[in-house]
C-alpha positions in Angstrom: -2.9 49.8 35.5 -2.9 48.9 31.7 0.0 51.0 29.7 1.8 50.1 32.7 5.3 48.2 33.1 6.2 45.6 35.8 8.9 43.4 36.2 8.6 39.6 36.4 10.8 36.7 35.6 14.3 37.1 34.5 16.7 37.2 31.3 20.5 36.7 30.9 20.7 37.6 34.7 18.5 40.6 34.3 14.3 41.2 35.5 12.4 41.3 32.5 10.3 44.3 32.2 6.5 43.9 30.9 4.2 46.1 29.3 0.5 45.8 30.5 -1.6 45.9 27.5 -4.8 45.3 29.2 -6.6 43.8 32.3 -9.4 42.6 34.3 -10.1 41.4 37.6 -8.7 38.4 36.9 -5.7 38.6 34.8 -3.4 40.8 32.9 -2.2 40.5 29.0 1.7 41.3 29.3 4.1 42.0 26.3 7.9 42.6 26.7 9.1 46.0 26.9 12.2 44.7 24.2 13.0 42.3 22.2 14.7 39.5 24.0 15.3 36.6 21.3 16.2 36.8 17.8 15.8 33.3 16.2 14.0 31.5 13.2 10.7 31.9 13.2 10.1 28.6 11.3 12.1 25.7 9.2 10.1 26.4 6.4 8.1 29.1 4.5 4.6 28.0 4.8 4.7 27.4 8.6 2.3 28.3 11.3 2.4 29.4 14.8 1.7 25.8 15.9 4.6 24.1 13.7 6.8 27.2 14.4 10.6 27.1 16.1 9.4 30.1 18.1 5.9 28.8 19.7 8.4 25.7 20.5 11.4 27.6 22.2 9.0 29.9 24.1 6.8 27.4 25.5 9.9 24.3 26.1 13.0 26.6 26.6 12.1 30.4 27.7 8.9 29.2 30.1 11.4 27.3 32.2 14.7 29.2 31.5 13.3 33.2 32.7 10.5 32.2 35.4 10.8 30.6 38.6 8.3 27.9 39.7 6.3 29.9 41.6 6.2 32.6 38.9 5.0 29.7 36.5 2.2 29.3 38.7 0.8 32.7 38.1 1.1 32.3 34.1 -2.1 31.4 32.6 -2.4 28.8 29.5 -4.1 31.0 27.0 -6.4 29.9 24.3 -5.2 31.7 21.2 -8.5 31.2 18.6 -7.0 32.9 16.2 -4.2 30.0 15.2 -6.5 27.2 15.5 -7.2 27.0 19.4 -3.5 26.5 20.4 -3.0 26.8 24.0 0.0 28.6 25.6 1.9 29.5 28.2 4.2 32.1 26.2 3.2 33.5 22.8 3.8 36.4 20.4 1.0 39.1 20.0 -1.4 38.1 16.9 -1.6 41.5 14.4 -5.1 42.0 15.9 -4.0 42.1 19.6 -1.0 44.3 18.2 -3.2 46.8 16.2 -6.1 46.8 18.7 -3.8 47.4 22.0 -0.8 49.1 20.6 -3.4 51.3 18.4 -0.1 53.6 16.4 3.1 53.1 15.3 4.5 55.4 17.7 3.0 52.7 20.6 4.2 49.7 18.9 7.6 51.5 18.5 8.1 52.5 22.3 6.3 49.3 23.6 8.3 46.7 21.6 11.7 48.3 21.8 13.5 46.4 18.7 16.8 46.7 18.5 18.7 48.1 15.8 20.9 44.7 15.3 20.5 42.0 13.1 17.0 43.0 11.4 14.7 45.8 12.7 11.5 43.9 12.9 10.0 41.6 15.4 7.7 38.6 14.6 3.6 38.2 15.2 1.9 35.1 15.2 -0.7 35.7 12.3 0.0 34.3 9.0 0.0 37.3 6.2 -0.4 36.4 2.4 1.0 33.0 1.0 3.9 31.4 3.0 4.7 34.6 4.6 4.2 35.7 8.2 3.2 39.1 10.0 6.0 41.6 11.3 6.2 45.0 13.1 9.1 46.9 11.6 10.7 49.0 14.9 9.7 52.0 13.5 6.3 50.7 14.6 4.3 50.0 10.9 3.1 46.2 10.0 4.9 44.8 7.5 5.4 41.1 6.4 8.2 38.5 5.9 9.7 34.9 5.4 8.5 32.6 8.1 12.2 30.9 7.4 14.2 34.1 8.3 15.3 35.2 11.5 13.6 37.7 13.5 13.4 39.4 16.9 11.2 38.1 19.6 8.8 39.8 22.0 7.3 37.5 24.8 3.7 37.9 25.5 1.6 36.0 28.3 -1.3 36.2 30.5 -0.8 36.4 34.4 -2.9 35.9 37.1 -3.6 39.0 39.3 
């Protein structure tokens, strides 16, 4: 079922479409089919995923607004070892996940649907060099940007089967 699309939850009155990136007998890794949120990643440039505004918003606001009680019971609280073993219900992909599971620029472009307004980038949770974070440009290639800037967000989650 990987590389298929499912609907789960609602955002701004519409069902959220998710790409199934990988799955096993127990769970599926999903990423939103389009960028859903535009916001500042963090208050300062040397911020990490653990202290980011995006992490807080996804787990404190988006999680409760986008999913019903019964849907939240199906979301797995994921351990993210690449960012200090953070545990999150909702997150953004890491560079390694985006690079291996969406293995080409065209797959990233077609899977993430980053809008052509505001800026044309979606954020990843992986820090880049110095005070910058890793981004995916709407055409699918990787780049980096300041953590204190506003970026598009494609939420991701693990869903119980």
